[in-house]
N, C-alpha and C positions, 0 to 999 in steps of 0.2 A: 504494500500500500504506500502510495506517495502522499504527501501532505496537500496535494492539489487535485485529488481524484474528483470525479463528477459529483455534483451536489446531490444529497439524498432527497427523498420525497417526504420524509417524516421529520418532525422536530419535537423536542420536549414540549409539554403542555404550557410551560411558563418560561419566560425569559430569565435566565439565571446569570448572575455575575460571578459566581464561584462554584466549584464542584460540590456535589452532594455526596456525603460519605456515610456508609453504614458499616460500623465496625463489627467484627465477628462477635464480640462479647455483648453487643446490643441486639442481636437477632432475637425476634420473638416467635416462638414456634406455635403451630397449630397441631393438636393431636387428633382432631376430628375432621381433617381436610377431605378425606375420600371415603368411598363406600366400604372399604375393607378395614375401617378404623376399629371395628369390634371383632374382626375375624382373628382367631388365634394364629399366632405366627406373624401377624401384620399389625397388631394392636398397640405396639410400642413405638411406632415410627412417628417422627416429627416432620412437618412440612413448613417451609419458609418461603414467603414471597418477598423479594427484595426490591425489584423494580417491575412496575406494570401490574396488571390484574392477575396474572398467573392463571392456573386452571383449577384452583380449589373449588370443591363443591359445598363448602361450609361457609356460612356467614361469619363464623368466628375467625376466619383467616385474617391476620394482620398484614397490611401492605406497607412497607417502609417508605418507598418512593413511588408515587402514583403517576409520574410522568409517562407519557406514551412515546417511546423512542424507536419503535419499529421491531422490537423484540422484548422478551421478558427475561428477567434474571431471578432464579430461585435456588432452593437447596433442599436436600433431604438429609435428616440425621436419624440414625438408627443404631440401637445396641446390637451386639453380636447375635447372629442367627435370626434377625428380624428381616422380613421379606416385604417387598412392594409387589402387589399382585399384577397379573398379566393385563396389559392395557395397550392401546394404540393411540397415536396422534395423527392429525391431518397435516401438521406442519412439523418442522424440525424439532428434535429434542437432543441436545448435546450435553453430555456430562463430563466433568473431570473430577478426579478423586482428590479431595483436600486432605482427608484423614482416613486412614484405615486401608482395608483390603476388601474389594467388592467383586461379586460375581454377577454378571449380566447374562440373561438367558432370553431366548425368543422362540416364537412359534405358537401355534394354536393352543398347545398344551405345555409350552415352555421347554420342549425337548428337541427343537430343531437345531439348536446349537447354543454354546455359551462361551464366555471369555472372562478371565479374571484380570481386574485392573488394580494396579498399585498406585501409590500417591503420585500425583502429577500427570498420570496417563489420561488421555482424552478419548471419548467415544461419540462419534456423530451417528446416532442410531438411525438407520434407514426409516423413512416415513412409511406408514401403512402396514407395519408388521406389529404383531403382539410382542411386547417385551416386558420384562420384570427384572428386579435386581434385589440382591440381599447382601448384608454385611457378613462376610466370612472371616473377618478379623477377630481379634481378641478383646478389643476395646470399642467404645462408642465411635462410630465413623460418620463422616460427612462428605457428601458429594454435592458439587455445585452444578447448577443447570442453566442452560440457555435455551429458551423456547422461541420458535419462530412466530412472528406476527404480533400485533398489538393485543389481539384477543386470544393468542396461543391456539389458533385454529378452531375455536369453538368448543373446547373442552376435551374430555377424555372418553375414549370408546373402550368399554370393558369387555373382556372375554366373558361368555355366558356363564361359566361356572363361578366367576367372581360375584356376579349379581345374585346368583342363587345362594351362594354361601353367605353373603352379607345379609340376605333376608332372614336366614336362620338365626342370625345374631342381632336382629333388631334394626338394621339399617335398610332403608328403601330410597332409591334414587328416582326422583320425578322425571318425567319426560323433558321438563324444562332445565334439568341439570342440577336442581336443588336437592339436598340430602335431608331426609327425615328420619328421626330416631324414635322408633316405636317404644323402646325401653324407657325413654324420657317422656312418654305420653303423647308424642307427636304422631300425626297421621296425615296422609295425603289430603289436601283440601278437596272439597267437592268439585268435581269437574276436571281435576288434575289426574292424569294417567301416569302410571309408573313407566320408567324407561323400558322400552321393549328390548327383549333379548334377541340378539342377532340370530337369524335363521341359518340353517345349513347352507342354503344357497348364497346368502350374504357373506358367510364366512369364507366362501371360495375366493372372494376378492382380496383376502389377506394373504400375501405370499409368505413362503417359508424359505428364505435364502439359506444357503449352506454356510457353515463356519468359515470356509475359505473366502466366500464372497463378502461376508460381513467383516471379519477380522482383518483380512488383507486390504479391504478398501476403506474401512471406516474407523479403525483404531490406530492411534499413534502413541508411542511410548515416550515417557518423560526423558529417559536417558538419551534416546535418539535425538529429541528436540534440543536438549542441552548441548549435544555434540554439534548439531547443525548450527545452532545459534552462535557457537564459538567462532564461526567464520567472520563475525563482525557486523551482522545485520539481523533485524527481527526475522523470524521464520513465519511465513504465512501457512497456517495449519489448515484452515477451512476457507475455501474460496475457489473461484474459477481456475486459478493457477496454484492452488494450495497443495499441501501434502495429501489432503483429502479433497478431491475435486468435486465440490458441491456448491450449489448456489441457493442457500436456504433463506435468503433475505438479510443475511448478515455475514461478515467475515470475522475470522478469529486469527490473531497473531500470537506468537510466543516470543517473549522478550527475556533475555538473560542479562543479569547484571553486567554492565560494561559494554554491552552491544548497542544500546540506544543512545543516540546523540543527546548530550545534555543541554544543548541550546534550546531555547523556547520555541514552541511551534503551536499552531492552531489548526484544527480540522474543520472542514465544512460539513461535518456529519456528527452524529452522536457517538460518544466514545465512553466505553465502560472498562475500567481497569480492575482486574481480579487477581489478587496476590496469591501465589502458590507458596513460595518460600522466601525467607529473608524480609527485609524492611526496605521500603521505597519512599522517597520524598517527592511529593508533588508541590511545585511552587507556581503561583500565579500572581498577577498584579494585585498587591494588597494582602496577600496571604499565602499560607503553605500548610501542609499536613504530612504526617508520617502514616504510611499504610503498612499493616502487618498481615501475615497469612490469614486468609478468610475474610479480609476487608473487601468491600466493593465500593468503587468510586465512579460516579457519573459525572463526566466532564461535559458541560454544555458546548454545543458547536460554536465555533468562532472564538472561544476563550483561549488566549495565548497562555501557555503553561510549559513547564519543563518537568522532566521525569528522570530520576536517577536513583540507584541504590543509596541508602542513607548510611551504610556502614559496610565494612569488608565482610567477605564470606559469600556463600551461595545466595543468590537472589534471582527469582523468576516470577513472571506473571503472565496472564493471558489478557490480551486487549481485544475487545469486541466492538465492531462498528457496524452500523446499518448500511444496507446497499439498496439499489433500486430494484433488485430482483424480487419477484412476488414470493411471499412466504407460504408457498404451497408444497405439494409432494415433490420430491426430487429423486426418488429411487425407482428403478424398474428392473425386472428380472433380466432384461436384455443387456 
């Protein structure tokens, strides 16, 4: 990415004169975000919406930054052996591991393939397939998410068995996408229908790519990106010319401490900085801040700022910017 690429089509909702920062320690979780919140094995997960509306089905979900920037930033935190149930999205869903060790799996029943990701690894999950993930580490883990589009594609599409299992544990999803907890005395309002379960015919539209197709094309390892970034420039990870050749409505770059020019720059698009390791200093006219691992920083377009590691040692981050590409499906079996 150059500093003078074509202008984006989206802007933040408000004109900002300085970055907006959400520190890791300030994140507010929602434990009732999705239909599997009561299902054993999935009932301890925490969902975070950092920028944008996200895809939560619960009115309890806290949104830290409500600006519409062309994509959403969120996170999932889970203790060991906790699983996120099989679901699909109409737009991109990209994860990178901030803490822990995670297994991602996909397919109608979750058995078409899987891959284990370590800290710093990134996965651009193909759109239109059922996917799930679980913490296979020994401690509480956290994965950070980038979701395509301002409305994240209109929500989550659940595998039929997930909806049926949830009903057995008191949670019912309305056709509108709102969640109702029958154990808390809630019920579907009159005239509101439950979310229909996908039919066998509809399920045929959800492909089941092979592990070679998915891992080879859509997973990149942290160690490899650190080595590539050592050449002296940011590494484009996701984009038309990226390590992962995808156009999901945003681009993702990987920056290693010492590779990013320290002189001030301004972009004509929205920019989100997500720190993986080390500490980074962001300076702008009239202010500055230190970013630590897990922190998220939204830099408004047009704001002149500089970015550099704030101390010696390993430092890395992902930089996300919106593009003119539509936030639609980007994968096909061809």
